[in-house]
Structures are given as structure tokens and as C-alpha cells.
C-alpha positions in Angstrom: 0.3 0.0 0.1 2.6 2.0 1.0 3.8 2.1 -2.5 0.8 2.4 -4.3 0.1 5.6 -2.4 3.7 7.4 -2.7 2.3 9.6 -5.0 0.4 11.9 -1.8 2.0 15.6 -2.6 0.1 15.1 -6.0 -2.9 13.8 -5.0 -3.5 16.4 -2.3 -2.2 19.0 -4.4 -4.0 18.8 -7.5 -6.3 21.8 -8.5 -6.5 21.3 -12.0 -7.7 18.6 -14.8 -5.3 15.3 -14.5 -2.5 15.2 -17.4 -4.7 13.1 -20.2 -5.9 9.3 -19.7 -2.6 7.7 -19.3 -1.7 8.9 -16.1 -5.8 8.0 -14.6 -5.0 4.3 -15.9 -2.0 4.1 -13.9 -3.5 5.7 -11.0 -6.3 3.2 -11.7 -4.3 0.1 -11.7 -2.9 -0.6 -15.3 -5.9 -2.0 -17.0 -4.4 -3.2 -20.4 -2.7 -5.9 -20.9 -0.8 -7.7 -24.1 -1.3 -11.1 -22.5 -2.8 -13.2 -25.1 -4.2 -16.8 -23.7 -7.0 -19.3 -25.3 -10.0 -18.1 -24.7 -12.3 -18.6 -21.5 -15.5 -20.3 -22.4 -18.4 -18.2 -20.9 -22.5 -19.4 -20.4 -24.5 -17.0 -18.9 -28.2 -17.1 -17.4 -30.4 -15.0 -17.2 -30.8 -13.1 -20.7 -32.5 -9.5 -20.4 -31.5 -5.7 -21.1 -28.2 -5.9 -18.8 -27.0 -9.4 -19.6 -27.6 -9.0 -23.3 -26.0 -5.6 -23.6 -23.6 -4.9 -21.3 -22.5 -8.3 -20.6 -23.6 -9.9 -24.1 -23.1 -7.6 -27.0 -20.7 -5.4 -25.5 -18.4 -8.5 -24.0 -18.1 -9.3 -27.6 -17.6 -6.2 -28.9 -14.4 -5.2 -27.2 -13.1 -8.3 -25.5 -12.9 -11.2 -28.4 -9.9 -12.5 -28.5 -10.4 -13.7 -24.9 -14.3 -14.2 -24.6 -16.4 -17.1 -26.4 -20.1 -17.6 -25.5 -21.2 -21.4 -25.3 -24.8 -21.2 -24.3 -27.6 -18.6 -23.0 -29.9 -20.1 -20.7 -33.4 -18.0 -19.8 -37.4 -19.5 -18.6 -38.2 -17.5 -21.0 -37.8 -19.7 -24.7 -38.5 -16.4 -26.3 -35.9 -13.8 -25.1 -33.3 -16.3 -25.1 -33.4 -16.7 -28.3 -33.9 -13.1 -29.2 -31.0 -12.4 -27.4 -28.9 -14.9 -29.5 -29.4 -12.6 -32.1 -29.0 -9.0 -30.6 -25.7 -10.6 -29.4 -24.6 -11.9 -32.5 -24.1 -15.9 -31.3 -23.9 -19.2 -32.8 -24.5 -20.9 -29.0 -27.1 -23.4 -28.5 -30.0 -22.2 -26.2 -31.4 -23.2 -23.2 -34.3 -22.6 -20.9 -33.2 -25.4 -18.4 -29.9 -24.1 -16.5 -28.1 -27.8 -15.4 -28.6 -29.6 -19.0 -27.2 -26.3 -19.8 -24.2 -26.8 -17.5 -23.9 -29.9 -18.4 -23.8 -29.7 -22.3 -21.6 -26.8 -22.9 -19.3 -27.1 -19.5 -18.5 -23.4 -19.0 -15.6 -22.2 -17.4 -17.3 -18.7 -16.1 -20.9 -18.7 -15.6 -22.3 -15.0 -15.6 -25.7 -14.6 -13.6 -27.5 -11.8 -15.0 -31.0 -12.9 -13.9 -33.9 -11.7 -10.9 -31.4 -11.0 -8.0 -33.6 -13.1 -5.3 -32.4 -16.2 -7.8 -28.5 -15.5 -8.3 -28.0 -17.9 -5.1 -29.1 -21.0 -7.1 -27.2 -20.0 -10.1 -24.5 -18.8 -8.4 -24.2 -22.0 -6.1 -25.4 -24.7 -8.9 -22.6 -22.9 -11.2 -19.6 -23.8 -8.5 -21.0 -27.4 -8.0 -20.7 -28.4 -11.8 -17.3 -26.2 -12.9 -17.5 -22.9 -13.0 -16.0 -19.5 -11.5 -19.0 -17.3 -11.2 -19.0 -13.5 -12.6 -22.3 -12.3 -10.6 -24.3 -8.8 -11.3 -25.1 -6.6 -8.3 -26.1 -7.5 -5.7 -25.1 -10.6 -5.4 -28.3 -11.7 -3.5 -31.3 -10.8 -1.2 -31.4 -12.0 2.1 -28.9 -13.8 4.5 -29.8 -17.2 3.9 -29.2 -17.3 0.5 -25.7 -15.6 1.1 -24.9 -18.0 3.1 -25.1 -20.2 0.7 -23.0 -18.7 -1.6 -20.4 -18.6 1.2 -20.7 -22.4 1.6 -20.7 -23.6 -1.5 -17.5 -21.3 -2.7 -15.5 -22.9 0.4 -16.8 -25.9 -0.6 -16.0 -26.1 -4.1 -13.0 -24.0 -4.6 -14.6 -21.9 -7.3 -14.7 -18.0 -7.8 -16.9 -15.7 -6.9 -16.7 -12.5 -8.7 -19.1 -9.5 -8.4 -19.4 -6.8 -11.0 -19.2 -3.3 -9.0 -18.5 -1.2 -11.4 -18.8 2.0 -8.7 -15.0 1.5 -7.5 -13.7 1.8 -11.1 -15.0 5.2 -11.8 -12.0 7.7 -11.9 -13.1 10.4 -8.9 -14.5 7.6 -7.3 -11.0 5.9 -7.4 -9.9 9.3 -6.4 -11.6 9.4 -3.0 -10.1 6.1 -2.5 -6.5 7.3 -2.8 -6.8 10.4 -1.3 -8.5 8.7 2.0 -5.3 6.2 1.6 -3.4 8.7 2.1 -4.3 10.4 5.0 -5.9 13.8 3.0 -8.6 14.2 6.0 -6.6 12.3 8.7 -8.8 9.5 10.7 -11.6 9.4 9.3 -14.6 9.3 11.6 -17.7 10.1 9.8 -19.3 9.8 6.7 -22.7 12.0 5.2 -23.9 9.6 2.0 -26.8 10.4 0.5 -28.3 9.4 -2.9 -30.8 10.7 -5.2 -33.0 8.6 -8.6 -34.9 10.9 -10.2 -39.0 10.5 -11.4 -37.0 9.0 -14.3 -34.6 6.5 -13.7 -36.3 6.3 -10.3 -39.2 5.3 -11.3 -38.5 2.7 -13.7 -37.4 0.9 -11.3 -41.3 0.1 -9.5 -42.4 -0.6 -13.6 -40.2 -3.6 -13.0 -39.4 -7.0 -11.9 -37.8 -5.0 -9.3 -41.2 -3.4 -7.6 -41.3 -6.5 -5.2 -39.8 -7.3 -2.0 -39.3 -10.8 -3.3 -37.6 -10.6 -6.4 -35.3 -7.2 -6.2 -35.1 -7.8 -1.9 -36.2 -4.3 -2.0 -34.5 -0.8 -2.8 -32.1 -1.8 0.5 -30.9 -4.1 -1.4 -30.7 -3.9 -5.4 -29.8 -0.3 -5.4 -28.3 0.4 -2.2 -25.7 -2.3 -2.5 -23.8 -0.4 -4.6 -23.0 2.6 -2.5 -23.0 0.2 0.8 -20.1 -1.4 -1.4 -18.5 2.3 -2.1 -18.9 2.5 1.7 -16.7 -0.8 2.5 -14.5 0.4 -0.2 -13.8 3.7 0.8 -13.7 3.6 4.8 -12.0 -0.1 4.5 -13.3 -1.4 7.2 -16.3 -3.7 7.6 -20.0 -2.9 8.9 -20.7 -4.0 12.9 -24.5 -2.9 13.1 -27.6 -1.0 10.9 -30.7 1.0 11.9 -33.0 2.0 9.6 -35.8 3.3 8.8 -38.0 3.1 5.4 -41.5 4.1 3.9 -43.3 3.5 0.6 -44.6 7.3 0.5 -44.8 8.5 -3.2 -45.4 4.9 -5.9 -47.3 2.0 -5.4 -50.5 3.1 -3.9 -50.6 6.7 -3.3 -52.4 7.8 -6.3 -56.3 8.1 -7.0 -55.9 6.3 -10.4 -54.0 3.2 -11.6 -53.3 0.8 -14.9 -51.7 -2.3 -15.4 -48.8 -1.0 -18.0 -48.8 2.3 -20.0 -49.2 0.2 -22.9 -52.4 -0.3 -22.0 -53.4 2.1 -19.5 -56.4 4.1 -19.9 -54.8 7.5 -17.8 -51.8 8.3 -20.4 -53.0 11.8 -21.1 -52.6 12.4 -17.2 -50.2 10.5 -16.0 -46.9 12.6 -15.6 -45.2 8.8 -15.2 -46.5 7.7 -18.6 -43.6 6.0 -20.5 -43.7 5.2 -24.2 -41.8 1.8 -24.7 -42.9 1.4 -27.9 -40.5 4.4 -28.8 -37.4 1.6 -27.8 -36.8 -1.1 -30.6 -34.3 -3.1 -28.3 -36.9 -2.8 -24.7 -39.8 -4.2 -27.0 -38.1 -6.7 -29.3 -36.8 -8.5 -25.7 -39.2 -8.3 -23.5 -43.2 -6.9 -25.3 -42.7 -9.2 -27.9 -41.6 -12.5 -25.6 -44.0 -11.3 -23.0 -46.6 -14.1 -23.6 -44.4 -16.6 -22.6 -44.1 -15.2 -19.1 -46.5 -12.8 -18.8 -43.6 -10.1 -17.8 -44.3 -6.6 -18.5 -41.4 -4.4 -19.0 -43.5 -1.1 -18.4 -45.6 -1.7 -15.5 -48.0 0.7 -14.2 -46.2 2.8 -10.7 -48.9 2.7 -9.2 -49.5 -1.1 -8.9 -51.0 -1.9 -4.6 -48.9 -5.0 -5.0 -45.7 -2.7 -4.8 -44.4 -3.7 -1.9 -40.7 -1.7 -1.5 -39.8 1.8 0.2 -39.2 4.7 -2.2 -37.7 6.3 0.3 -35.0 4.9 3.2 -32.3 6.1 5.6 -30.1 4.5 8.1 -26.6 4.9 10.5 -24.2 2.0 9.9 -21.4 1.6 12.5 -18.1 0.1 11.0 -15.6 -2.0 13.3 -13.1 0.5 12.9 -15.3 3.3 15.2 -16.5 5.3 11.4 -20.2 6.5 11.9 -22.7 6.7 8.5 -25.7 8.9 7.9 -27.2 7.4 4.7 -30.4 8.1 2.5 -31.7 7.1 -0.6 -35.0 9.3 -2.5 -36.5 7.4 -5.3 -38.4 10.6 -6.4 -35.8 13.3 -6.4 -36.0 15.7 -9.9 -32.6 14.9 -10.4 -30.4 12.2 -10.1 -27.4 11.9 -8.2 -25.5 12.0 -4.9 -24.0 14.6 -2.3 -21.2 12.1 0.0 -18.6 14.1 2.5 -16.2 12.1 4.5 -15.2 13.6 8.3 -11.6 13.2 9.5 -9.5 14.7 12.4 -7.4 16.5 10.4 -10.2 17.7 7.8 -13.1 16.9 5.1 -13.5 15.4 1.5 -16.8 16.2 -0.2 -18.2 15.7 -3.4 -21.5 16.8 -5.2 -21.9 14.8 -8.3 -25.1 15.6 -10.1 -25.8 12.8 -13.3 -29.1 13.9 -14.7 -31.0 17.4 -15.4 -28.1 19.6 -14.2 -29.9 23.3 -12.5 -31.3 25.6 -14.9 -28.2 27.6 -16.3 -25.4 24.7 -15.8 -23.3 23.7 -18.4 -22.2 20.1 -17.7 -18.0 19.9 -17.8 -15.8 17.6 -18.4 -14.5 16.5 -15.0 -16.0 15.8 -11.9 -15.6 18.4 -9.0 -14.1 17.0 -5.2 -13.6 19.6 -2.6 -10.9 18.6 0.2 -11.0 21.5 2.9 -8.2 20.6 5.5 -8.8 22.1 8.9 -7.8 25.8 9.4 -7.3 25.3 5.4 -8.7 26.9 2.5 -11.1 24.7 0.1 -9.1 22.9 -2.3 -10.7 22.1 -5.8 -10.2 18.7 -7.2 -10.8 18.1 -11.2 -11.4 14.2 -12.4 -11.5 14.1 -16.1 -15.3 11.9 -17.0 -13.8 9.3 -19.8 -16.2 8.0 -21.6 -18.5 4.8 -20.9 -20.8 3.7 -18.5 -20.8 4.5 -15.0 -18.4 7.3 -15.0 -15.9 5.2 -17.1 -16.1 2.6 -14.8 -18.0 0.0 -17.4 -14.8 -0.3 -19.0 -12.0 -0.6 -16.1 -13.7 -3.6 -14.5 -14.7 -5.2 -18.0 -10.6 -4.9 -18.7 -9.7 -6.6 -15.1 -12.6 -9.4 -15.0 -11.3 -10.5 -19.3 -8.2 -9.2 -19.9 -5.7 -11.5 -17.9 -2.8 -9.8 -16.0 -4.7 -6.6 -15.0 -3.8 -4.9 -12.2 -5.8 -3.9 -9.4 -3.7 -1.5 -7.5 -7.0 -0.2 -5.6 -8.2 -3.0 -4.5 -11.4 -2.4 -7.1 -12.3 -6.2 -7.7 -14.7 -8.1 -5.3 -15.0 -11.2 -4.4 -17.8 -13.4 -2.6 -16.5 -11.5 1.0 -17.4 -7.6 -0.6 -20.6 -9.3 -2.3 -21.9 -10.2 1.0 -20.6 -7.2 3.2 -22.5 -4.8 1.0 -25.8 -7.1 0.8 -25.7 -7.7 3.9 -26.2 -3.9 5.2 -29.0 -3.5 3.0 -30.4 -6.9 4.4 -29.9 -5.5 7.9 -31.5 -2.3 7.4 -34.3 -4.1 5.5 -34.8 -6.3 8.7 -34.4 -3.1 10.4 -37.6 -1.5 9.3 -39.6 -4.1 9.6 -38.8 -4.8 13.5 -37.9 -1.5 14.0 -34.4 -2.2 16.3 -30.9 -2.2 15.4 -29.4 -5.2 13.5 -25.7 -6.2 13.7 -23.9 -7.7 11.0 -22.1 -10.2 13.0 -25.5 -12.1 13.6 -27.0 -13.0 9.6 -23.7 -15.3 8.3 -20.9 -16.6 9.4 -19.0 -13.3 8.2 -17.4 -11.8 11.4 -16.6 -8.0 11.1 -13.3 -7.1 10.9 -12.0 -10.9 10.6 -11.2 -11.1 7.3 -12.2 -14.8 6.8 -15.5 -16.2 5.4 
């Protein structure tokens, strides 16, 4: 670690745009490699939008020298065939998972199904000989989490959880600053995330609206944020106390339909969304809903919605750091505010990812503000590279698919990282239900502060 952060003077004094992407790539762990070996054989279960896009077509376009798809599986027989065409592959397709695993024997299984089923495919996949790449969250409750922990230990296979936010340059810059001691010892964190009325509402249209599918936004969405906290703070969460409520979507409206395409209230509903303009989504979902009844454009006012749309939690860490966290799913803009308080100063950021205020011009960089105790605020500008999730997607995929890619900032996430991130959300959800604080160490065999599972 000492070698990784020998650039302390540079880190703490920078106030202008970093000099080029080459420098940022070096700081993020040498994300390119000249090594080329035999292709690994990949299979995928869950061929929805994320699977066929980020982990399907995009992978084949960028990493064809390293990746060969040997099987695709989805319970919806129409969607798996559509996905096959969209990805441009000729591998066999299946609706039975074990049949696929026995037939194609992949080296690696990519799991991009509904969150609540991740454990089933992760565990069976490892038992049948494959390493795993899992979309976040790794799973949705403590029992399923324990199943994955036990299976990895028993089989000797490896689970990689795809936390792309770790890889975006401005979040990596925060990690470097914190590890360099720029604000001294971290004592507390204020972290508040805002989903806007476009992106936020979409969770209430889809399968995520039901707790039984996605574990609520405490797990499906916030696990991203909790993983960042665990990584930034460099410690384990020990206890969570939380509140949550559904006060905007679901039953909180005077009218409702079944889906936007068939709704009689299109002209008066501000949340009407015309899916017919989305060719890719129409082909994946609408053209195949006859097989499973899934509505991609479900009404955000449906009375069966049972997840929260506003949440707040207090989180305690093994190293004494205290966190105040909140998530709002109906904000006029999208982004987050974060502040790290330390014994020698404060590091903060206000990141808007959509709908900036009137007159604000989207810059080519994100800003961090570092303020030393008894000092003046210092702005640190971090260039925004091309690509999804602030440039994080490309760097994450480099690490996963290109052999020999470095990991200087410990951005690669395994089963322990995946577990601790979703366990904060699980603990928060349990706390909302019980009205009591929940100890992380009571949920699985992972003991906070001990580097074993």
C-alpha cells in the first residue's frame, strides 16, 4: 500500500484537470495487458437487457480475443432466442439451466437473472465446475448469502461481483485521497443518493417493485452504495438501524392501470412511459411477454408494490466510523452528495448525473473538495472518461476479461465484498421491519473485522 500511494503530494495538491487518460489509467491499476492466451468459455443465465447488453454484445465487441460464449439460458424461451440474435452468437440456447451446464461445461458462468434467484445459479454453477461473475447484488437475504459463502468454500471456485462504481475515476480518486491520509483518520460519513423521477420510477415499473424479487431498493440499488462505503472506509460494517417508507409510488395515487401501453390515463399521468419507442426493449420484452407474462412497462401505481421509495440508515463500522445514509427514489435530479469527515479535514463531492440546474453547463470533469482543518477549500478536478458509470464499466471489464490486468486500488470484488455490501441492505430492511438495530455478525458466518468467511 505504501508504494501505491507514494504520490501523496500530487494527490493532495492537484487543483486542475489530471494530465490525460494515460495517467489516470496508471493510477487505476494498469488496466491494459498485452497477454493473450486461449479464450475462456463463458455461459450466461438471464438474457435480459443488462445481460445481453453489458455482459453480452458489449463483451463480444471489446474482448473477442479472450471470450467465447458457449451457452445462453433463460426461462423465457422467446427472450433467449432474441438475445442470441442481438448478441450475434451461434452458441446453443437453453431454458433448463442444469441441462446447459452439463452440455457446454463453461469455464465461467455469468449470472444476470432476477436478484432473488442469483444464489440458485451461483451455487449450482460452482458445484458444476464454473467460476462465477455475478451482477450486483450478489443475493437478497442472509440465508441465500450463506449458501453462496459455503458453496465457494466447498467447491474452491471463485465468485466475482461486478461493482463497476469502484472503477469510475472520481470514486477511485476519493479512495486514493482517503488512503493517503488527506483528511487524517476517517470518523464519519454523510452519504445521500437521489434517484430522479425517470430512473427512480423505472424500478417501480419492473420486477424490482416486489421485495421477493429484488430484496427492495435497500438491496438491489443501495448495495452499490454500501460497497463503495466498505471500500472507501476500508473496514467492515457491524450494525445497522434504518427507517423506510413507500410514500410516493404504489398505492399513493388516485388512479392506476396495469401497464403504460394499455393505460387509459396516458394523457394525465406524469409517469406515462412510451415503451414502443424503445426498439430493443420491445423486442426483448414485449415480443416475448406471452411466455411469462412479464410487463416491462408496468404501472408505477400498482397496489402490489411493496418496496420503499424513501430510506434512511445509520451504519456503524468496526473501525469506529459512523455513516448517515439515505436514498430517495423520486427526486427532480439524479446524483449524490457525500462528505468524509476526518481528524484533519473533510473530503466532499456533489455529483449530479442527470438534469443539472438551469444555467449549469455539464463539465468534462467531476469535482472533489478537500478542506484541511484551519485551511482553505481546494478543488480537485477529475476528468470524466467515456463509457458507462463514469468510465467504470470499461475498467471493470478490463480487469475481469484481460488476464494480467492490475488491481492497485483493490477494486476487484469477491464473495466477501459481495456479501458485506448486500448484508448492510438486508440488515436495513430487517431493521425497518423490526424497528430494532441489526448486527451484521448475526446474519452469516462472516464476522466483521475478521478477513475470513
